[in-house]
TORKOL-4160 file (C-alpha; in steps of 0.2 Angstrom, whole numbers, padded with zeros to 4 digits, m for minus):
228
<pt num="1" X="0537" Y="0358" Z="0405"/>
<pt num="2" X="0547" Y="0363" Z="0420"/>
<pt num="3" X="0541" Y="0380" Z="0427"/>
<pt num="4" X="0524" Y="0379" Z="0419"/>
<pt num="5" X="0509" Y="0385" Z="0430"/>
<pt num="6" X="0497" Y="0374" Z="0421"/>
<pt num="7" X="0489" Y="0359" Z="0429"/>
<pt num="8" X="0499" Y="0343" Z="0429"/>
<pt num="9" X="0485" Y="0332" Z="0422"/>
<pt num="10" X="0468" Y="0335" Z="0412"/>
<pt num="11" X="0459" Y="0331" Z="0428"/>
<pt num="12" X="0466" Y="0344" Z="0439"/>
<pt num="13" X="0461" Y="0362" Z="0438"/>
<pt num="14" X="0443" Y="0359" Z="0433"/>
<pt num="15" X="0438" Y="0366" Z="0450"/>
<pt num="16" X="0450" Y="0375" Z="0461"/>
<pt num="17" X="0450" Y="0379" Z="0479"/>
<pt num="18" X="0458" Y="0392" Z="0490"/>
<pt num="19" X="0464" Y="0390" Z="0508"/>
<pt num="20" X="0466" Y="0404" Z="0520"/>
<pt num="21" X="0485" Y="0405" Z="0516"/>
<pt num="22" X="0480" Y="0408" Z="0497"/>
<pt num="23" X="0469" Y="0423" Z="0501"/>
<pt num="24" X="0474" Y="0441" Z="0506"/>
<pt num="25" X="0464" Y="0456" Z="0510"/>
<pt num="26" X="0465" Y="0474" Z="0503"/>
<pt num="27" X="0457" Y="0489" Z="0511"/>
<pt num="28" X="0455" Y="0502" Z="0497"/>
<pt num="29" X="0473" Y="0500" Z="0490"/>
<pt num="30" X="0482" Y="0494" Z="0506"/>
<pt num="31" X="0486" Y="0476" Z="0509"/>
<pt num="32" X="0481" Y="0471" Z="0527"/>
<pt num="33" X="0494" Y="0458" Z="0532"/>
<pt num="34" X="0487" Y="0457" Z="0550"/>
<pt num="35" X="0470" Y="0449" Z="0544"/>
<pt num="36" X="0466" Y="0432" Z="0552"/>
<pt num="37" X="0449" Y="0430" Z="0546"/>
<pt num="38" X="0433" Y="0439" Z="0539"/>
<pt num="39" X="0415" Y="0433" Z="0538"/>
<pt num="40" X="0399" Y="0440" Z="0532"/>
<pt num="41" X="0380" Y="0437" Z="0532"/>
<pt num="42" X="0366" Y="0443" Z="0521"/>
<pt num="43" X="0349" Y="0444" Z="0529"/>
<pt num="44" X="0333" Y="0450" Z="0522"/>
<pt num="45" X="0316" Y="0454" Z="0530"/>
<pt num="46" X="0302" Y="0443" Z="0522"/>
<pt num="47" X="0285" Y="0440" Z="0530"/>
<pt num="48" X="0269" Y="0431" Z="0525"/>
<pt num="49" X="0254" Y="0441" Z="0521"/>
<pt num="50" X="0237" Y="0433" Z="0528"/>
<pt num="51" X="0219" Y="0438" Z="0524"/>
<pt num="52" X="0203" Y="0432" Z="0532"/>
<pt num="53" X="0196" Y="0416" Z="0526"/>
<pt num="54" X="0212" Y="0406" Z="0524"/>
<pt num="55" X="0225" Y="0400" Z="0537"/>
<pt num="56" X="0239" Y="0400" Z="0523"/>
<pt num="57" X="0248" Y="0415" Z="0517"/>
<pt num="58" X="0242" Y="0424" Z="0501"/>
<pt num="59" X="0259" Y="0431" Z="0497"/>
<pt num="60" X="0276" Y="0434" Z="0504"/>
<pt num="61" X="0282" Y="0452" Z="0506"/>
<pt num="62" X="0300" Y="0455" Z="0502"/>
<pt num="63" X="0307" Y="0469" Z="0512"/>
<pt num="64" X="0324" Y="0477" Z="0518"/>
<pt num="65" X="0341" Y="0468" Z="0516"/>
<pt num="66" X="0356" Y="0470" Z="0527"/>
<pt num="67" X="0374" Y="0465" Z="0525"/>
<pt num="68" X="0385" Y="0463" Z="0540"/>
<pt num="69" X="0400" Y="0453" Z="0546"/>
<pt num="70" X="0415" Y="0452" Z="0557"/>
<pt num="71" X="0434" Y="0452" Z="0556"/>
<pt num="72" X="0448" Y="0446" Z="0567"/>
<pt num="73" X="0465" Y="0454" Z="0565"/>
<pt num="74" X="0482" Y="0450" Z="0574"/>
<pt num="75" X="0489" Y="0463" Z="0585"/>
<pt num="76" X="0508" Y="0464" Z="0585"/>
<pt num="77" X="0518" Y="0479" Z="0592"/>
<pt num="78" X="0504" Y="0491" Z="0586"/>
<pt num="79" X="0486" Y="0492" Z="0583"/>
<pt num="80" X="0481" Y="0479" Z="0569"/>
<pt num="81" X="0475" Y="0494" Z="0558"/>
<pt num="82" X="0488" Y="0507" Z="0564"/>
<pt num="83" X="0496" Y="0510" Z="0546"/>
<pt num="84" X="0479" Y="0511" Z="0538"/>
<pt num="85" X="0472" Y="0523" Z="0550"/>
<pt num="86" X="0487" Y="0534" Z="0549"/>
<pt num="87" X="0485" Y="0535" Z="0531"/>
<pt num="88" X="0466" Y="0539" Z="0532"/>
<pt num="89" X="0457" Y="0555" Z="0536"/>
<pt num="90" X="0440" Y="0561" Z="0543"/>
<pt num="91" X="0433" Y="0578" Z="0547"/>
<pt num="92" X="0435" Y="0580" Z="0566"/>
<pt num="93" X="0428" Y="0595" Z="0576"/>
<pt num="94" X="0441" Y="0607" Z="0581"/>
<pt num="95" X="0448" Y="0606" Z="0599"/>
<pt num="96" X="0442" Y="0588" Z="0600"/>
<pt num="97" X="0452" Y="0574" Z="0607"/>
<pt num="98" X="0457" Y="0568" Z="0589"/>
<pt num="99" X="0465" Y="0585" Z="0585"/>
<pt num="100" X="0477" Y="0584" Z="0599"/>
<pt num="101" X="0493" Y="0574" Z="0603"/>
<pt num="102" X="0481" Y="0562" Z="0612"/>
<pt num="103" X="0478" Y="0554" Z="0595"/>
<pt num="104" X="0493" Y="0542" Z="0591"/>
<pt num="105" X="0490" Y="0543" Z="0573"/>
<pt num="106" X="0491" Y="0562" Z="0571"/>
<pt num="107" X="0504" Y="0566" Z="0558"/>
<pt num="108" X="0508" Y="0583" Z="0565"/>
<pt num="109" X="0510" Y="0579" Z="0584"/>
<pt num="110" X="0511" Y="0561" Z="0587"/>
<pt num="111" X="0512" Y="0554" Z="0605"/>
<pt num="112" X="0520" Y="0566" Z="0617"/>
<pt num="113" X="0522" Y="0580" Z="0604"/>
<pt num="114" X="0514" Y="0596" Z="0601"/>
<pt num="115" X="0515" Y="0613" Z="0610"/>
<pt num="116" X="0508" Y="0615" Z="0628"/>
<pt num="117" X="0496" Y="0628" Z="0621"/>
<pt num="118" X="0488" Y="0615" Z="0610"/>
<pt num="119" X="0488" Y="0602" Z="0623"/>
<pt num="120" X="0479" Y="0613" Z="0636"/>
<pt num="121" X="0465" Y="0617" Z="0623"/>
<pt num="122" X="0460" Y="0599" Z="0622"/>
<pt num="123" X="0441" Y="0599" Z="0623"/>
<pt num="124" X="0441" Y="0585" Z="0636"/>
<pt num="125" X="0450" Y="0596" Z="0649"/>
<pt num="126" X="0437" Y="0610" Z="0648"/>
<pt num="127" X="0421" Y="0612" Z="0657"/>
<pt num="128" X="0405" Y="0612" Z="0646"/>
<pt num="129" X="0404" Y="0630" Z="0647"/>
<pt num="130" X="0422" Y="0633" Z="0642"/>
<pt num="131" X="0421" Y="0620" Z="0629"/>
<pt num="132" X="0407" Y="0629" Z="0620"/>
<pt num="133" X="0416" Y="0646" Z="0622"/>
<pt num="134" X="0432" Y="0639" Z="0614"/>
<pt num="135" X="0422" Y="0631" Z="0600"/>
<pt num="136" X="0413" Y="0647" Z="0596"/>
<pt num="137" X="0429" Y="0657" Z="0597"/>
<pt num="138" X="0438" Y="0645" Z="0585"/>
<pt num="139" X="0423" Y="0646" Z="0573"/>
<pt num="140" X="0424" Y="0665" Z="0573"/>
<pt num="141" X="0443" Y="0665" Z="0570"/>
<pt num="142" X="0441" Y="0653" Z="0556"/>
<pt num="143" X="0426" Y="0662" Z="0548"/>
<pt num="144" X="0436" Y="0679" Z="0550"/>
<pt num="145" X="0451" Y="0671" Z="0541"/>
<pt num="146" X="0440" Y="0665" Z="0527"/>
<pt num="147" X="0431" Y="0682" Z="0525"/>
<pt num="148" X="0415" Y="0676" Z="0531"/>
<pt num="149" X="0403" Y="0685" Z="0543"/>
<pt num="150" X="0395" Y="0669" Z="0550"/>
<pt num="151" X="0403" Y="0656" Z="0562"/>
<pt num="152" X="0393" Y="0642" Z="0555"/>
<pt num="153" X="0407" Y="0635" Z="0544"/>
<pt num="154" X="0425" Y="0629" Z="0547"/>
<pt num="155" X="0421" Y="0620" Z="0563"/>
<pt num="156" X="0431" Y="0605" Z="0558"/>
<pt num="157" X="0448" Y="0599" Z="0551"/>
<pt num="158" X="0455" Y="0584" Z="0543"/>
<pt num="159" X="0464" Y="0572" Z="0555"/>
<pt num="160" X="0469" Y="0554" Z="0556"/>
<pt num="161" X="0455" Y="0543" Z="0565"/>
<pt num="162" X="0459" Y="0539" Z="0583"/>
<pt num="163" X="0446" Y="0524" Z="0583"/>
<pt num="164" X="0442" Y="0512" Z="0569"/>
<pt num="165" X="0423" Y="0517" Z="0569"/>
<pt num="166" X="0429" Y="0535" Z="0563"/>
<pt num="167" X="0436" Y="0527" Z="0547"/>
<pt num="168" X="0426" Y="0533" Z="0531"/>
<pt num="169" X="0418" Y="0519" Z="0521"/>
<pt num="170" X="0430" Y="0510" Z="0511"/>
<pt num="171" X="0430" Y="0495" Z="0498"/>
<pt num="172" X="0437" Y="0478" Z="0503"/>
<pt num="173" X="0444" Y="0466" Z="0491"/>
<pt num="174" X="0448" Y="0448" Z="0495"/>
<pt num="175" X="0460" Y="0440" Z="0482"/>
<pt num="176" X="0465" Y="0422" Z="0481"/>
<pt num="177" X="0478" Y="0414" Z="0470"/>
<pt num="178" X="0484" Y="0396" Z="0472"/>
<pt num="179" X="0498" Y="0385" Z="0465"/>
<pt num="180" X="0489" Y="0381" Z="0449"/>
<pt num="181" X="0489" Y="0399" Z="0444"/>
<pt num="182" X="0470" Y="0401" Z="0447"/>
<pt num="183" X="0464" Y="0417" Z="0454"/>
<pt num="184" X="0447" Y="0423" Z="0462"/>
<pt num="185" X="0441" Y="0439" Z="0469"/>
<pt num="186" X="0427" Y="0445" Z="0480"/>
<pt num="187" X="0423" Y="0462" Z="0485"/>
<pt num="188" X="0414" Y="0471" Z="0499"/>
<pt num="189" X="0408" Y="0489" Z="0495"/>
<pt num="190" X="0406" Y="0503" Z="0507"/>
<pt num="191" X="0412" Y="0494" Z="0522"/>
<pt num="192" X="0409" Y="0503" Z="0539"/>
<pt num="193" X="0417" Y="0497" Z="0555"/>
<pt num="194" X="0405" Y="0497" Z="0570"/>
<pt num="195" X="0412" Y="0489" Z="0585"/>
<pt num="196" X="0430" Y="0484" Z="0591"/>
<pt num="197" X="0435" Y="0473" Z="0605"/>
<pt num="198" X="0451" Y="0465" Z="0611"/>
<pt num="199" X="0459" Y="0458" Z="0627"/>
<pt num="200" X="0475" Y="0450" Z="0634"/>
<pt num="201" X="0478" Y="0435" Z="0645"/>
<pt num="202" X="0492" Y="0426" Z="0653"/>
<pt num="203" X="0487" Y="0411" Z="0643"/>
<pt num="204" X="0487" Y="0420" Z="0626"/>
<pt num="205" X="0502" Y="0417" Z="0615"/>
<pt num="206" X="0496" Y="0431" Z="0603"/>
<pt num="207" X="0484" Y="0445" Z="0604"/>
<pt num="208" X="0470" Y="0449" Z="0592"/>
<pt num="209" X="0456" Y="0461" Z="0589"/>
<pt num="210" X="0439" Y="0458" Z="0584"/>
<pt num="211" X="0428" Y="0470" Z="0573"/>
<pt num="212" X="0411" Y="0470" Z="0567"/>
<pt num="213" X="0405" Y="0479" Z="0551"/>
<pt num="214" X="0391" Y="0483" Z="0539"/>
<pt num="215" X="0392" Y="0486" Z="0521"/>
<pt num="216" X="0381" Y="0492" Z="0506"/>
<pt num="217" X="0385" Y="0478" Z="0494"/>
<pt num="218" X="0394" Y="0462" Z="0492"/>
<pt num="219" X="0401" Y="0455" Z="0476"/>
<pt num="220" X="0403" Y="0436" Z="0476"/>
<pt num="221" X="0418" Y="0426" Z="0472"/>
<pt num="222" X="0422" Y="0427" Z="0453"/>
<pt num="223" X="0436" Y="0417" Z="0445"/>
<pt num="224" X="0450" Y="0427" Z="0436"/>
<pt num="225" X="0460" Y="0422" Z="0421"/>
<pt num="226" X="0472" Y="0407" Z="0424"/>
<pt num="227" X="0490" Y="0411" Z="0423"/>
<pt num="228" X="0500" Y="0403" Z="0409"/>
């Protein structure tokens, strides 16, 4: 039947495979179109338990498990995760580098924006003593505005991350779908980016960025309903 997505013979479609071009990555609810590759590893500490009188282990102790991996993303005319970072938030300390126009993902200022007063108060431009004074002053003002007598609160504000390691944990979904109409899904829960690295060379035809991550849980590939 023309246009049908069913296999063309009874022998096809029993097992289906997905190539890299069949799979795309979703961070939270955002499709990451710059993803080149993602890998993971699951490791667990296991050790033999020995007792006197036997050279062989009496038992095997099963201990902690760790889940980690790496990602490779393509860099075009902006950071590979620029749009995702611009749409994210985290609690940054007031008068920090992330709350000033230095942060290119800041929705309020952006590159080159903001008032001179805000720029001059960037924490990186102050001495340690002046920085402590500025932070305490900001806390006192915030506490006073909130009707509080203590300056122990309101020391931070929500801003866009400046570095990928500042992203809050998020769930990642790998979704595959091929020409036979077969789908499959794999999920990484609570992904936290640890390290990021990149570089350019005269011999490179494209630029990429590598990242490593850890997560709390991985759900293996699960087949989805076949399209009809």
